[in-house]
N, C-alpha and C positions, 0 to 999 in steps of 0.2 A: 717396434711393434708392427705388426703387418696390418694391411688395410683391408683384408678380405675376411669378412665374418663367416664363420661356419654355418650359420643359419642361412645366409644368402647364397653359398656355394651349394648347401644342400637344396634349396629351393630351385634354384637356376637346373642342377642335375635332374630333379624330378620332372620338371617342365620337359627337358629333353627326351628324359624316358617315356613320357607320355606320347611325346610328338613321334619320337620314332616307333613306338607300338602300334600307335593308330595308322601310320603311315604304311608299315608292314602289312598290318592285318587288311587294311583296304585295298592295297595293291593286289594281295593274294586273293581276297575272297571278293571284294566289289568289282574290281576291273578284271579278276580273274586271270592274273598273269602269275604262272607256277613259280613263286620262289622259293628257295630252301628255308621253308619256314622254320622248323626245328633248329637248326644253326643260328638263324637270324635272332630268334627269341632267347636262345642261349646267350648271345653276345649281348642283348640288351639287359638280361638278367644278372650280367656280371657288373653292370652300372648299378643296378638295384641292391644287389649285396654289399658293393663298395659305399654306397651311399648309406646304407642303413648301419654299416660299420662304422662311417665316419660320425654319423648322429649320434650312435650310442657312445661313442669314445671321447667327444669333444661337446662341451656345452654350446648351445646356438650362438649364445653371445661371445664365445671366445674368439679370438682373431687368429687366423693362419699366418705363420711366417712366409716369406716370398717363397723359400724351398719347399714347404708344404704344399703350398697352393699351387705353385709350379708342377709338382709331382701329379696332384689331382687333376689339374688341366691337362697336363700330359696323358695321363690314363684316358682321359676322354677323348684326347684326339686319336691314339691307339683303337680306342673302343669303336669310334666313328669309322676309323680306316677299314678295321676288319668288316663292318657292316656294308660298307661300300663295296669291298671287295667281292662280298656274297651278293651284291646286287648292282653289279655292272661296272663298277669302277667309276671312271670320269663320265661315262656314258650316262650315269645316273644324274638327273638334274638336283638331286639334292647334295652334291659335291660342294656346293656353295657353303654348307653349314660347317665345313672345315674352318671357316674364318670365325665361328662363335668362340672356341675357347681362347683362340689368339686375341680377339677383341677384348674379353674380359681380363686377361693379362694386361693388356696394353692400358686399360682404364686404370687398374688397381695395383699392378706389380711393378717391380722395378725393370730398369732397362736390361739387364742381364738375363732376368727370368723371361722378358718379352722376346729377347732375341734368340734364346734356346727354344722356346716354343715357335717362333716364326721358321726357324731351321727344320724343327721335326715337323712342322705342318707341310712344308715344301717336299720333305722327304717322303711323307705320307702320300702326298698327291702323285709324286712321281711313281711311287709303289703300285698305287691302285692303277695308274695309266699303263704300266707295263704288264701287270698280272692281275687279273680280276675274273670271275665267273661270269658268262655273258648274260644279257638280259634276255628274256623269251620272247624276242620277235617273231612274228611269222616269217615263215622262210621267203626271202627275197622281197620283205616288205619294207625294210629299212636298213640304211647301210652308212656309217660314218667314216669317211676316208681318213687315212692317218694324217695329213696335215689339218683337217678339222679337229681331230683328238688333240694334236700338239697344240693347237690353237686354244682349246680349252684349258690344258694342263698350264699354257703360258698366261691365260687371263686370271685363272685362280691363283696362281703363284704370285703375280705381280699385285693382285687385289690384297692378298694376305700381307705382303711386304707394306703397301702403300698404306693400307687402311690401319696396320699395327702402327706404324710410323705416325701418322696423322693423329690417330687417339691418343697414342702415348704422350705426344708432343702437348696436344690440348690439354689432357688430363694433368701432364707435370706443371704447366703453366698455372693450372687453378691449384694444385697442391702447394706450389710455392707461393701464390698469392694468399692462400689460406694461412700458411705458417707465417707469412709476413705480417698479415692482419693481426695474427694472434701475438706475435712479439710486440706489435705497435700497442695493442691494448694492454699488455703486460707493463711495457714501458709508462705508459699514461697513468696506469694505475699505481705504479711506484711514485712517480712523481706527485700524484695526488695525495697519497700517504704522506710523503715527505712533509707537504704543505700544511695537511691538516694536522700534522705532528707540531706544526710551529704554533698553530692555533691552541692546540691543547695544553701546550706549554704555558702561554700565555693566560689561559683559564686557570690552570694549576697555580701559577704564580699569584694571581689575583685572589683565588680562594683560601690559599695558604697564608696569605699576608696577615690577615687578621688574628688567627690562633698565634701566629709566629711572634706578633707584637705583644700579645699578651703574656706569652711566655718570657719575653725580653724584659717586660715591666716588673712581673713577679720576682724575676732574678735579679733585678736591680734593688728591689725592696727588700729581697733576702739580704743582698750584699751589705746594705746599710745595717741591718739588724743583728750581723753577725760579726764577732770581734776579728780582727785581722790575724791573730794567732790561732783561730778556732781550727779545728780539723776539717770543718766543712767549707772554709773560706776558699779553699784550692778548688774543690768541687764546683762551688758557685761561680768562680772566675772563669772555670773551662765552660761552663753552661753559658755565661754571657758571651764568652768568644764564639761559641759554636752557634749560637743565636744569630749574632752578627753576621757570620759566614753563611749561614742560612739565607739572611735577608739579602746579601750580596748576590748570591745564586739566584734567587727568585728574580732580583732586579734585573739581572742579565738576560733571565728568560722571557721577561715581559717585554724588554727591548727588542729581541730578535725579531719578531714578526713584523715590527715598524721597520727595521732596517731592511727586511726582504721586501719592501714594497706594499705593506698592508695587508689585512686578513685576505683569504681566498675569495676571489670572484668580487673584489671591490672595484668600482669604476674609477678609471684612472686615464689621463690624457694618452692619446697613442704614442706620443713621443717618449713619455716617461716608461711605458711598456717596452719600447724598443731598446732605451737606454738599460733597462733592468736585464733584458735578455742578453744584450751585449755584455754587460757587466759580469753574469754569471757563467757565461761560454766561456769553454777551455781554449784560450787564444795564444797562449803561448808567449813569445817575444812581441809578436805584433799586436798592438793595440788599435782596434778598430776606431774609426773616426765617425761620429754621428752629426750629420748634417740635415739641416730642416730647409728645405725649398718649397715653401707652399704659397697659395694664394691668400694674400693679406686680408682679403674681404671674407674669408671664411673661418670660422672658429674651428679650433684643432677638435678632431673627434674624441669623444669620451668612451672608452671600451672598457669591457670586463677584463679584470685581472685574472687570467686563466693560467695554471701552470702548464697545461697542455699546450698553448700557444706559446709561452716562454720557452718550452722545451723546444718545440719545432724552429721557432727563430733562432735560438741560440745554437740549434745544429747546423742551419744554415751559415751562420757567421763562423762557426767554428771550422767547418769545412773551407769556407774562404781563406781564413788564416792559414789553414794547411797547405794550400797551393800558392798563396801570395808570395811575391819576392819582397816587397818592403811595405805595401800599403794595403789597407781595407777601408772602404768607405761604404757606410750606410747612409742611404738617402731616405728622408721621409718626405713625402708630398700629400698634400691633400688640398682639394677643391670642395665646391658645395655637393658634388655628385660622386666623387671617386676619392679613395684613399690608396696609397701606393708606397710600398717600401722596396728600395732597390740596393741589394746587397752586390758590391762590385769589388773585385781584386785585381792587382796588377800581375798575376801569374800567366801560366802559358795559355789558359782558356780550356773549355771542353773539347775533348778529341772529337773529330766528325764523326767517328764511328758509334758513339756513345750518346751524342748529342740529343739524336732524336728519342732515344730510348731511357733518358734520364727520368727519374719518378718511378720506374719499373723496380720491383725488388731485386737485390742482387746484382745489378748494374753496378760494378766496382772498380772503374777506372777513369782517370781523366788524364789525357795527354800522355798515355802510356804508363801511368803509375798505377799500381796495385793497391788494394785494401782501403780505398776511399771511395766516397760518393755510392754507396750501395744501400744497406737497408735504413741508414740514418735518413737519406734523402726520401727514400719511399715514406718513412714515419711522418717526416715532416710536411710532404706534400699532402699526404692523407688526412692530418690534423687541420692544415690551413684550409683545405679544399671543404672540409666539414663547416668550416667558418663562413663559407660562401666565396673564399678567394680563388683568384685564377693565378697559376704560376706559369712563368715563361722562363727557360733557359737559353741565354745566347751568349756569343762572343762580341766583346766592344773594348779591344784593347785590353784584354783579360777576359774574366769570366763574370757574367753578370746574372742574378737571379731576380726577377721583378716579381714581386707578389702585390697583387692588384685587388681591391674590393670594392664592391658598390658601397658607397658610404652607409646608405641608410640600412643595408644588411649587416655592417659591420657594427654599427651604433646599436641594433637591435638584437644583438647576439647575446644569448643567455649561456650559463655554465655549461661545461660539458657534463652530460649524465651518464655516467658509465653503466647504469642500469638500462637505460633507453638505447645506449649503443652509440651516441653521437651528440652534437649540438642541437639546440633549439633556437632558431632565428625568428625573428618577429616578421609579421606580414609587411 
């Protein structure tokens, strides 16, 4: 789906039409420079007609594809080029407006479309430098030597390339961040739904237990009152066996939330939270070792059991096992002021060229391997930073990820609120 709405493009083009009309009329009548007024207005009218046609053809909320948007912006470049040809070419101070369509493309369109429009813009600038109608200077009043004109062409061309590249890179980074955040949100919502489903299963087991027990009691009474050779005896036996099977299923459902570590958002020790995250991470053949190395004078922090934090910690542990040779160690430390978790592996460590960029979306290699340490790390860092944590990536005989919380902030953390867009921490 394209990013440029029809209504936005139509509005931009109306602003351009208005500016061009005012400039031409002001120069011709107010400053009294005799421009070729009718051709200039005819060129502006071409944009008016195309804009009305676009408005009538497509709904304002519709989005143009990259190809369609590039065609319209290319038309605007050509229209502006013809207008510049009629009004002095690169000698016209308004030649800088050639940057406008290119900037719009760099902000909203793809790299291919932007490169094509940059090439078209440079071609247009070159054309109006070589061929144009002269401005109506007074004889001998003003003269621009050829080197100066070439300098104007060079500056506008370089500005076109530089601004397009700079704006496109900034916009692309923003697009990637937005897409990654959207994927983060979807991943967290899926995890929350799975956890809520466990609670729902426990509630269903509890509510269905009483009526099922009644059915079982009535079925047993019927079995006693019916003779063994009765045609109904087999049906009553089936009813009893199926009621027993239902009770087993409900008992299993009621046990699962407890096995998963309790109901969502229940308070639990920090060490238990880490052990649960390690237990549910996909670690393959390497079994991470959890080690506590804490201040004996400080009690263990009690934290909210959040599926979001479990997912984030599990992702970091899983990545460590993917790159480890033999061992992964998860160290849990706490003092009266700080709580810290260190996830260390004995693998090759982080490659120097990606170490500084880890945590950014789509940074996806470590020690030359592809397909790892990309969006998962971004999701984990985003989630943990929302709880008040600071993350540090470093190499110490392998890779280490250090997650550090101010203890007061960690213990006052409330559940993730998907409607509010993040965690709530106490003061």
